[in-house]
PQR file of N, CA, C, O and H, with PARSE charges and radii, in Angstrom:
ATOM      1  N   UNK A   1     107.693 -31.027-124.984 -0.4000 1.5000
ATOM      2  CA  UNK A   1     108.191 -31.916-123.932 -0.0000 2.0000
ATOM      3  C   UNK A   1     107.005 -32.620-123.263  0.5500 1.7000
ATOM      4  O   UNK A   1     106.026 -31.979-122.879 -0.5500 1.4000
ATOM      5  N   UNK A   2     107.105 -33.936-123.130 -0.4000 1.5000
ATOM      6  CA  UNK A   2     106.042 -34.731-122.526 -0.0000 2.0000
ATOM      7  C   UNK A   2     106.138 -34.625-121.006  0.5500 1.7000
ATOM      8  O   UNK A   2     107.214 -34.743-120.421 -0.5500 1.4000
ATOM      9  H   UNK A   2     107.900 -34.457-123.442  0.4000 1.0000
ATOM     10  N   UNK A   3     104.997 -34.402-120.396 -0.4000 1.5000
ATOM     11  CA  UNK A   3     104.909 -34.336-118.945 -0.0000 2.0000
ATOM     12  C   UNK A   3     105.389 -35.676-118.358  0.5500 1.7000
ATOM     13  O   UNK A   3     104.992 -36.740-118.834 -0.5500 1.4000
ATOM     14  H   UNK A   3     104.123 -34.306-120.872  0.4000 1.0000
ATOM     15  N   UNK A   4     106.230 -35.620-117.337 -0.4000 1.5000
ATOM     16  CA  UNK A   4     106.780 -36.835-116.724 -0.0000 2.0000
ATOM     17  C   UNK A   4     105.690 -37.736-116.151  0.5500 1.7000
ATOM     18  O   UNK A   4     105.800 -38.961-116.209 -0.5500 1.4000
ATOM     19  H   UNK A   4     106.552 -34.756-116.950  0.4000 1.0000
ATOM     20  N   UNK A   5     104.651 -37.141-115.606 -0.4000 1.5000
ATOM     21  CA  UNK A   5     103.558 -37.929-115.039 -0.0000 2.0000
ATOM     22  C   UNK A   5     102.849 -38.707-116.132  0.5500 1.7000
ATOM     23  O   UNK A   5     102.577 -39.897-115.971 -0.5500 1.4000
ATOM     24  H   UNK A   5     104.562 -36.146-115.559  0.4000 1.0000
ATOM     25  N   UNK A   6     102.547 -38.047-117.243 -0.4000 1.5000
ATOM     26  CA  UNK A   6     101.900 -38.735-118.355 -0.0000 2.0000
ATOM     27  C   UNK A   6     102.794 -39.831-118.914  0.5500 1.7000
ATOM     28  O   UNK A   6     102.321 -40.915-119.256 -0.5500 1.4000
ATOM     29  H   UNK A   6     102.767 -37.080-117.374  0.4000 1.0000
ATOM     30  N   UNK A   7     104.065 -39.551-119.005 -0.4000 1.5000
ATOM     31  CA  UNK A   7     105.010 -40.539-119.516 -0.0000 2.0000
ATOM     32  C   UNK A   7     105.011 -41.780-118.616  0.5500 1.7000
ATOM     33  O   UNK A   7     105.038 -42.907-119.111 -0.5500 1.4000
ATOM     34  H   UNK A   7     104.449 -38.670-118.727  0.4000 1.0000
ATOM     35  N   UNK A   8     104.982 -41.575-117.317 -0.4000 1.5000
ATOM     36  CA  UNK A   8     104.957 -42.702-116.390 -0.0000 2.0000
ATOM     37  C   UNK A   8     103.647 -43.481-116.513  0.5500 1.7000
ATOM     38  O   UNK A   8     103.656 -44.712-116.511 -0.5500 1.4000
ATOM     39  H   UNK A   8     104.960 -40.660-116.915  0.4000 1.0000
ATOM     40  N   UNK A   9     102.526 -42.773-116.619 -0.4000 1.5000
ATOM     41  CA  UNK A   9     101.230 -43.444-116.787 -0.0000 2.0000
ATOM     42  C   UNK A   9     101.205 -44.274-118.063  0.5500 1.7000
ATOM     43  O   UNK A   9     100.736 -45.412-118.053 -0.5500 1.4000
ATOM     44  H   UNK A   9     102.519 -41.773-116.620  0.4000 1.0000
ATOM     45  N   UNK A  10     101.701 -43.720-119.150 -0.4000 1.5000
ATOM     46  CA  UNK A  10     101.746 -44.462-120.415 -0.0000 2.0000
ATOM     47  C   UNK A  10     102.630 -45.690-120.283  0.5500 1.7000
ATOM     48  O   UNK A  10     102.320 -46.746-120.833 -0.5500 1.4000
ATOM     49  H   UNK A  10     102.082 -42.796-119.158  0.4000 1.0000
ATOM     50  N   UNK A  11     103.709 -45.556-119.568 -0.4000 1.5000
ATOM     51  CA  UNK A  11     104.617 -46.684-119.366 -0.0000 2.0000
ATOM     52  C   UNK A  11     103.925 -47.803-118.589  0.5500 1.7000
ATOM     53  O   UNK A  11     104.040 -48.975-118.945 -0.5500 1.4000
ATOM     54  H   UNK A  11     103.961 -44.697-119.121  0.4000 1.0000
ATOM     55  N   UNK A  12     103.212 -47.438-117.532 -0.4000 1.5000
ATOM     56  CA  UNK A  12     102.475 -48.424-116.738 -0.0000 2.0000
ATOM     57  C   UNK A  12     101.416 -49.101-117.611  0.5500 1.7000
ATOM     58  O   UNK A  12     101.276 -50.324-117.589 -0.5500 1.4000
ATOM     59  H   UNK A  12     103.119 -46.485-117.243  0.4000 1.0000
ATOM     60  N   UNK A  13     100.683 -48.309-118.370 -0.4000 1.5000
ATOM     61  CA  UNK A  13      99.646 -48.838-119.264 -0.0000 2.0000
ATOM     62  C   UNK A  13     100.257 -49.804-120.274  0.5500 1.7000
ATOM     63  O   UNK A  13      99.744 -50.903-120.481 -0.5500 1.4000
ATOM     64  H   UNK A  13     100.797 -47.315-118.387  0.4000 1.0000
ATOM     65  N   UNK A  14     101.352 -49.389-120.898 -0.4000 1.5000
ATOM     66  CA  UNK A  14     102.001 -50.225-121.903 -0.0000 2.0000
ATOM     67  C   UNK A  14     102.533 -51.527-121.297  0.5500 1.7000
ATOM     68  O   UNK A  14     102.428 -52.590-121.909 -0.5500 1.4000
ATOM     69  H   UNK A  14     101.769 -48.496-120.730  0.4000 1.0000
ATOM     70  N   UNK A  15     103.101 -51.438-120.104 -0.4000 1.5000
ATOM     71  CA  UNK A  15     103.618 -52.638-119.445 -0.0000 2.0000
ATOM     72  C   UNK A  15     102.503 -53.607-119.073  0.5500 1.7000
ATOM     73  O   UNK A  15     102.652 -54.818-119.238 -0.5500 1.4000
ATOM     74  H   UNK A  15     103.186 -50.574-119.607  0.4000 1.0000
ATOM     75  N   UNK A  16     101.384 -53.081-118.572 -0.4000 1.5000
ATOM     76  CA  UNK A  16     100.243 -53.942-118.250 -0.0000 2.0000
ATOM     77  C   UNK A  16      99.723 -54.632-119.498  0.5500 1.7000
ATOM     78  O   UNK A  16      99.442 -55.830-119.480 -0.5500 1.4000
ATOM     79  H   UNK A  16     101.263 -52.098-118.438  0.4000 1.0000
ATOM     80  N   UNK A  17      99.596 -53.884-120.575 -0.4000 1.5000
ATOM     81  CA  UNK A  17      99.117 -54.459-121.837 -0.0000 2.0000
ATOM     82  C   UNK A  17     100.066 -55.563-122.311  0.5500 1.7000
ATOM     83  O   UNK A  17      99.623 -56.632-122.731 -0.5500 1.4000
ATOM     84  H   UNK A  17      99.825 -52.910-120.591  0.4000 1.0000
ATOM     85  N   UNK A  18     101.353 -55.301-122.242 -0.4000 1.5000
ATOM     86  CA  UNK A  18     102.352 -56.280-122.682 -0.0000 2.0000
ATOM     87  C   UNK A  18     102.310 -57.534-121.813  0.5500 1.7000
ATOM     88  O   UNK A  18     102.395 -58.649-122.329 -0.5500 1.4000
ATOM     89  H   UNK A  18     101.713 -54.433-121.902  0.4000 1.0000
ATOM     90  N   UNK A  19     102.179 -57.360-120.484 -0.4000 1.5000
ATOM     91  CA  UNK A  19     102.123 -58.496-119.560 -0.0000 2.0000
ATOM     92  C   UNK A  19     100.939 -59.408-119.863  0.5500 1.7000
ATOM     93  O   UNK A  19     100.981 -60.601-119.562 -0.5500 1.4000
ATOM     94  H   UNK A  19     102.110 -56.455-120.064  0.4000 1.0000
ATOM     95  N   UNK A  20      99.892 -58.857-120.454 -0.4000 1.5000
ATOM     96  CA  UNK A  20      98.688 -59.635-120.754 -0.0000 2.0000
ATOM     97  C   UNK A  20      98.548 -59.894-122.254  0.5500 1.7000
ATOM     98  O   UNK A  20      97.451 -60.128-122.761 -0.5500 1.4000
ATOM     99  H   UNK A  20      99.859 -57.888-120.699  0.4000 1.0000
ATOM    100  N   UNK A  21      99.682 -59.846-122.947 -0.4000 1.5000
ATOM    101  CA  UNK A  21      99.750 -60.148-124.380 -0.0000 2.0000
ATOM    102  C   UNK A  21      98.735 -59.328-125.182  0.5500 1.7000
ATOM    103  O   UNK A  21      98.200 -59.793-126.189 -0.5500 1.4000
ATOM    104  H   UNK A  21     100.573 -59.656-122.535  0.4000 1.0000
ATOM    105  N   UNK A  22      98.485 -58.118-124.723 -0.4000 1.5000
ATOM    106  CA  UNK A  22      97.569 -57.196-125.401 -0.0000 2.0000
ATOM    107  C   UNK A  22      96.166 -57.782-125.539  0.5500 1.7000
ATOM    108  O   UNK A  22      95.414 -57.427-126.447 -0.5500 1.4000
ATOM    109  H   UNK A  22      98.920 -57.741-123.906  0.4000 1.0000
ATOM    110  N   UNK A  23      95.829 -58.693-124.612 -0.4000 1.5000
ATOM    111  CA  UNK A  23      94.516 -59.338-124.601 -0.0000 2.0000
ATOM    112  C   UNK A  23      93.629 -58.629-123.586  0.5500 1.7000
ATOM    113  O   UNK A  23      93.874 -58.687-122.381 -0.5500 1.4000
ATOM    114  H   UNK A  23      96.439 -58.981-123.875  0.4000 1.0000
ATOM    115  N   UNK A  24      92.606 -57.967-124.083 -0.4000 1.5000
ATOM    116  CA  UNK A  24      91.742 -57.169-123.220 -0.0000 2.0000
ATOM    117  C   UNK A  24      91.020 -58.026-122.184  0.5500 1.7000
ATOM    118  O   UNK A  24      90.879 -57.614-121.033 -0.5500 1.4000
ATOM    119  H   UNK A  24      92.407 -57.920-125.062  0.4000 1.0000
ATOM    120  N   UNK A  25      90.561 -59.214-122.578 -0.4000 1.5000
ATOM    121  CA  UNK A  25      89.867 -60.087-121.622 -0.0000 2.0000
ATOM    122  C   UNK A  25      90.786 -60.477-120.468  0.5500 1.7000
ATOM    123  O   UNK A  25      90.366 -60.488-119.311 -0.5500 1.4000
ATOM    124  H   UNK A  25      90.676 -59.549-123.513  0.4000 1.0000
ATOM    125  N   UNK A  26      92.024 -60.792-120.783 -0.4000 1.5000
ATOM    126  CA  UNK A  26      92.995 -61.143-119.753 -0.0000 2.0000
ATOM    127  C   UNK A  26      93.253 -59.962-118.816  0.5500 1.7000
ATOM    128  O   UNK A  26      93.326 -60.125-117.598 -0.5500 1.4000
ATOM    129  H   UNK A  26      92.364 -60.782-121.723  0.4000 1.0000
ATOM    130  N   UNK A  27      93.387 -58.807-119.388 -0.4000 1.5000
ATOM    131  CA  UNK A  27      93.633 -57.605-118.584 -0.0000 2.0000
ATOM    132  C   UNK A  27      92.444 -57.300-117.672  0.5500 1.7000
ATOM    133  O   UNK A  27      92.626 -56.966-116.501 -0.5500 1.4000
ATOM    134  H   UNK A  27      93.328 -58.675-120.377  0.4000 1.0000
ATOM    135  N   UNK A  28      91.244 -57.413-118.205 -0.4000 1.5000
ATOM    136  CA  UNK A  28      90.041 -57.152-117.396 -0.0000 2.0000
ATOM    137  C   UNK A  28      89.950 -58.157-116.243  0.5500 1.7000
ATOM    138  O   UNK A  28      89.654 -57.776-115.110 -0.5500 1.4000
ATOM    139  H   UNK A  28      91.096 -57.684-119.156  0.4000 1.0000
ATOM    140  N   UNK A  29      90.203 -59.435-116.529 -0.4000 1.5000
ATOM    141  CA  UNK A  29      90.190 -60.449-115.458 -0.0000 2.0000
ATOM    142  C   UNK A  29      91.200 -60.114-114.373  0.5500 1.7000
ATOM    143  O   UNK A  29      90.893 -60.209-113.185 -0.5500 1.4000
ATOM    144  H   UNK A  29      90.443 -59.744-117.449  0.4000 1.0000
ATOM    145  N   UNK A  30      92.400 -59.724-114.775 -0.4000 1.5000
ATOM    146  CA  UNK A  30      93.450 -59.348-113.819 -0.0000 2.0000
ATOM    147  C   UNK A  30      92.997 -58.168-112.954  0.5500 1.7000
ATOM    148  O   UNK A  30      93.146 -58.193-111.732 -0.5500 1.4000
ATOM    149  H   UNK A  30      92.650 -59.646-115.741  0.4000 1.0000
ATOM    150  N   UNK A  31      92.448 -57.144-113.592 -0.4000 1.5000
ATOM    151  CA  UNK A  31      92.029 -55.949-112.848 -0.0000 2.0000
ATOM    152  C   UNK A  31      90.867 -56.244-111.909  0.5500 1.7000
ATOM    153  O   UNK A  31      90.806 -55.690-110.811 -0.5500 1.4000
ATOM    154  H   UNK A  31      92.326 -57.123-114.585  0.4000 1.0000
ATOM    155  N   UNK A  32      89.945 -57.109-112.326 -0.4000 1.5000
ATOM    156  CA  UNK A  32      88.836 -57.492-111.445 -0.0000 2.0000
ATOM    157  C   UNK A  32      89.361 -58.227-110.214  0.5500 1.7000
ATOM    158  O   UNK A  32      88.924 -57.961-109.095 -0.5500 1.4000
ATOM    159  H   UNK A  32      89.995 -57.558-113.218  0.4000 1.0000
ATOM    160  N   UNK A  33      90.304 -59.156-110.424 -0.4000 1.5000
ATOM    161  CA  UNK A  33      90.879 -59.887-109.289 -0.0000 2.0000
ATOM    162  C   UNK A  33      91.616 -58.940-108.351  0.5500 1.7000
ATOM    163  O   UNK A  33      91.498 -59.041-107.130 -0.5500 1.4000
ATOM    164  H   UNK A  33      90.659 -59.372-111.333  0.4000 1.0000
ATOM    165  N   UNK A  34      92.358 -58.042-108.919 -0.4000 1.5000
ATOM    166  CA  UNK A  34      93.102 -57.059-108.118 -0.0000 2.0000
ATOM    167  C   UNK A  34      92.133 -56.186-107.322  0.5500 1.7000
ATOM    168  O   UNK A  34      92.356 -55.924-106.140 -0.5500 1.4000
ATOM    169  H   UNK A  34      92.454 -57.960-109.911  0.4000 1.0000
ATOM    170  N   UNK A  35      91.064 -55.739-107.968 -0.4000 1.5000
ATOM    171  CA  UNK A  35      90.065 -54.905-107.292 -0.0000 2.0000
ATOM    172  C   UNK A  35      89.433 -55.678-106.141  0.5500 1.7000
ATOM    173  O   UNK A  35      89.280 -55.139-105.045 -0.5500 1.4000
ATOM    174  H   UNK A  35      90.883 -55.951-108.928  0.4000 1.0000
ATOM    175  N   UNK A  36      89.068 -56.930-106.375 -0.4000 1.5000
ATOM    176  CA  UNK A  36      88.422 -57.726-105.334 -0.0000 2.0000
ATOM    177  C   UNK A  36      89.349 -57.983-104.158  0.5500 1.7000
ATOM    178  O   UNK A  36      88.899 -57.970-103.013 -0.5500 1.4000
ATOM    179  H   UNK A  36      89.193 -57.368-107.265  0.4000 1.0000
ATOM    180  N   UNK A  37      90.633 -58.218-104.412 -0.4000 1.5000
ATOM    181  CA  UNK A  37      91.594 -58.411-103.319 -0.0000 2.0000
ATOM    182  C   UNK A  37      91.725 -57.146-102.486  0.5500 1.7000
ATOM    183  O   UNK A  37      91.738 -57.201-101.256 -0.5500 1.4000
ATOM    184  H   UNK A  37      90.999 -58.229-105.343  0.4000 1.0000
ATOM    185  N   UNK A  38      91.821 -56.013-103.159 -0.4000 1.5000
ATOM    186  CA  UNK A  38      91.951 -54.748-102.435 -0.0000 2.0000
ATOM    187  C   UNK A  38      90.674 -54.424-101.681  0.5500 1.7000
ATOM    188  O   UNK A  38      90.724 -53.896-100.570 -0.5500 1.4000
ATOM    189  H   UNK A  38      91.810 -55.969-104.158  0.4000 1.0000
ATOM    190  N   UNK A  39      89.541 -54.734-102.270 -0.4000 1.5000
ATOM    191  CA  UNK A  39      88.251 -54.457-101.633 -0.0000 2.0000
ATOM    192  C   UNK A  39      88.091 -55.291-100.366  0.5500 1.7000
ATOM    193  O   UNK A  39      87.501 -54.829 -99.390 -0.5500 1.4000
ATOM    194  H   UNK A  39      89.501 -55.162-103.173  0.4000 1.0000
ATOM    195  N   UNK A  40      88.611 -56.511-100.377 -0.4000 1.5000
ATOM    196  CA  UNK A  40      88.524 -57.361 -99.191 -0.0000 2.0000
ATOM    197  C   UNK A  40      89.356 -56.802 -98.040  0.5500 1.7000
ATOM    198  O   UNK A  40      88.986 -56.950 -96.875 -0.5500 1.4000
ATOM    199  H   UNK A  40      89.091 -56.886-101.170  0.4000 1.0000
ATOM    200  N   UNK A  41      90.472 -56.166 -98.363 -0.4000 1.5000
ATOM    201  CA  UNK A  41      91.351 -55.668 -97.303 -0.0000 2.0000
ATOM    202  C   UNK A  41      90.976 -54.259 -96.863  0.5500 1.7000
ATOM    203  O   UNK A  41      91.330 -53.835 -95.762 -0.5500 1.4000
ATOM    204  H   UNK A  41      90.772 -56.047 -99.309  0.4000 1.0000
ATOM    205  N   UNK A  42      90.261 -53.533 -97.716 -0.4000 1.5000
ATOM    206  CA  UNK A  42      89.895 -52.151 -97.387 -0.0000 2.0000
ATOM    207  C   UNK A  42      88.378 -52.022 -97.444  0.5500 1.7000
ATOM    208  O   UNK A  42      87.805 -51.832 -98.516 -0.5500 1.4000
ATOM    209  H   UNK A  42      89.973 -53.877 -98.610  0.4000 1.0000
ATOM    210  N   UNK A  43      87.743 -52.124 -96.304 -0.4000 1.5000
ATOM    211  CA  UNK A  43      86.300 -51.915 -96.234 -0.0000 2.0000
ATOM    212  C   UNK A  43      86.046 -50.636 -95.466  0.5500 1.7000
ATOM    213  O   UNK A  43      86.334 -50.543 -94.272 -0.5500 1.4000
ATOM    214  H   UNK A  43      88.209 -52.279 -95.433  0.4000 1.0000
ATOM    215  N   UNK A  44      85.509 -49.664 -96.153 -0.4000 1.5000
ATOM    216  CA  UNK A  44      85.210 -48.388 -95.519 -0.0000 2.0000
ATOM    217  C   UNK A  44      83.757 -48.045 -95.772  0.5500 1.7000
ATOM    218  O   UNK A  44      83.156 -48.566 -96.712 -0.5500 1.4000
ATOM    219  H   UNK A  44      85.275 -49.740 -97.122  0.4000 1.0000
ATOM    220  N   UNK A  45      83.181 -47.184 -94.956 -0.4000 1.5000
ATOM    221  CA  UNK A  45      81.806 -46.748 -95.200 -0.0000 2.0000
ATOM    222  C   UNK A  45      81.647 -46.105 -96.581  0.5500 1.7000
ATOM    223  O   UNK A  45      80.606 -46.259 -97.221 -0.5500 1.4000
ATOM    224  H   UNK A  45      83.669 -46.761 -94.192  0.4000 1.0000
ATOM    225  N   UNK A  46      82.655 -45.399 -97.033 -0.4000 1.5000
ATOM    226  CA  UNK A  46      82.575 -44.753 -98.334 -0.0000 2.0000
ATOM    227  C   UNK A  46      82.486 -45.803 -99.429  0.5500 1.7000
ATOM    228  O   UNK A  46      81.654 -45.685-100.328 -0.5500 1.4000
ATOM    229  H   UNK A  46      83.501 -45.273 -96.514  0.4000 1.0000
ATOM    230  N   UNK A  47      83.328 -46.827 -99.370 -0.4000 1.5000
ATOM    231  CA  UNK A  47      83.309 -47.880-100.375 -0.0000 2.0000
ATOM    232  C   UNK A  47      81.968 -48.602-100.350  0.5500 1.7000
ATOM    233  O   UNK A  47      81.410 -48.892-101.408 -0.5500 1.4000
ATOM    234  H   UNK A  47      84.004 -46.923 -98.639  0.4000 1.0000
ATOM    235  N   UNK A  48      81.449 -48.893 -99.184 -0.4000 1.5000
ATOM    236  CA  UNK A  48      80.160 -49.562 -99.086 -0.0000 2.0000
ATOM    237  C   UNK A  48      79.055 -48.696 -99.675  0.5500 1.7000
ATOM    238  O   UNK A  48      78.141 -49.204-100.325 -0.5500 1.4000
ATOM    239  H   UNK A  48      81.903 -48.657 -98.325  0.4000 1.0000
ATOM    240  N   UNK A  49      79.138 -47.412 -99.450 -0.4000 1.5000
ATOM    241  CA  UNK A  49      78.146 -46.486-100.002 -0.0000 2.0000
ATOM    242  C   UNK A  49      78.194 -46.472-101.516  0.5500 1.7000
ATOM    243  O   UNK A  49      77.153 -46.485-102.174 -0.5500 1.4000
ATOM    244  H   UNK A  49      79.881 -47.000 -98.921  0.4000 1.0000
ATOM    245  N   UNK A  50      79.383 -46.446-102.068 -0.4000 1.5000
ATOM    246  CA  UNK A  50      79.546 -46.442-103.523 -0.0000 2.0000
ATOM    247  C   UNK A  50      79.018 -47.752-104.103  0.5500 1.7000
ATOM    248  O   UNK A  50      78.310 -47.748-105.110 -0.5500 1.4000
ATOM    249  H   UNK A  50      80.229 -46.436-101.534  0.4000 1.0000
ATOM    250  N   UNK A  51      79.359 -48.858-103.472 -0.4000 1.5000
ATOM    251  CA  UNK A  51      78.927 -50.153-103.988 -0.0000 2.0000
ATOM    252  C   UNK A  51      77.412 -50.301-103.943  0.5500 1.7000
ATOM    253  O   UNK A  51      76.831 -50.977-104.792 -0.5500 1.4000
ATOM    254  H   UNK A  51      79.934 -48.861-102.654  0.4000 1.0000
ATOM    255  N   UNK A  52      76.774 -49.683-102.973 -0.4000 1.5000
ATOM    256  CA  UNK A  52      75.321 -49.798-102.900 -0.0000 2.0000
ATOM    257  C   UNK A  52      74.642 -48.981-103.999  0.5500 1.7000
ATOM    258  O   UNK A  52      73.502 -49.270-104.361 -0.5500 1.4000
ATOM    259  H   UNK A  52      77.246 -49.134-102.284  0.4000 1.0000
ATOM    260  N   UNK A  53      75.316 -47.976-104.529 -0.4000 1.5000
ATOM    261  CA  UNK A  53      74.747 -47.158-105.583 -0.0000 2.0000
ATOM    262  C   UNK A  53      75.025 -47.733-106.970  0.5500 1.7000
ATOM    263  O   UNK A  53      74.234 -47.543-107.894 -0.5500 1.4000
ATOM    264  H   UNK A  53      76.242 -47.740-104.234  0.4000 1.0000
ATOM    265  N   UNK A  54      76.141 -48.431-107.114 -0.4000 1.5000
ATOM    266  CA  UNK A  54      76.541 -48.984-108.390 -0.0000 2.0000
ATOM    267  C   UNK A  54      76.785 -50.464-108.249  0.5500 1.7000
ATOM    268  O   UNK A  54      77.299 -50.920-107.227 -0.5500 1.4000
ATOM    269  H   UNK A  54      76.783 -48.585-106.363  0.4000 1.0000
ATOM    270  N   UNK A  55      76.422 -51.218-109.266 -0.4000 1.5000
ATOM    271  CA  UNK A  55      76.705 -52.650-109.243 -0.0000 2.0000
ATOM    272  C   UNK A  55      78.148 -52.864-109.641  0.5500 1.7000
ATOM    273  O   UNK A  55      78.486 -52.741-110.818 -0.5500 1.4000
ATOM    274  H   UNK A  55      76.005 -50.848-110.096  0.4000 1.0000
ATOM    275  N   UNK A  56      79.005 -53.180-108.689 -0.4000 1.5000
ATOM    276  CA  UNK A  56      80.408 -53.452-108.963 -0.0000 2.0000
ATOM    277  C   UNK A  56      80.639 -54.934-108.708  0.5500 1.7000
ATOM    278  O   UNK A  56      80.492 -55.413-107.584 -0.5500 1.4000
ATOM    279  H   UNK A  56      78.730 -53.280-107.733  0.4000 1.0000
ATOM    280  N   UNK A  57      81.004 -55.654-109.767 -0.4000 1.5000
ATOM    281  CA  UNK A  57      81.229 -57.091-109.616 -0.0000 2.0000
ATOM    282  C   UNK A  57      82.629 -57.427-110.043  0.5500 1.7000
ATOM    283  O   UNK A  57      83.026 -58.591-109.994 -0.5500 1.4000
ATOM    284  H   UNK A  57      81.123 -55.264-110.680  0.4000 1.0000
TER
END
């Protein structure tokens, strides 16, 4: 029996891939834009600390 959590994660993954026509470049662009939007709305000391240690673009 497949764990319900894993099944849901696979479903989300499959839907994202399908929405972007299974094009990795398109998916990466989408995720970068999503990350940047969320980063603009959520600025915390922890996030700033992480960003200073790693180059996140």
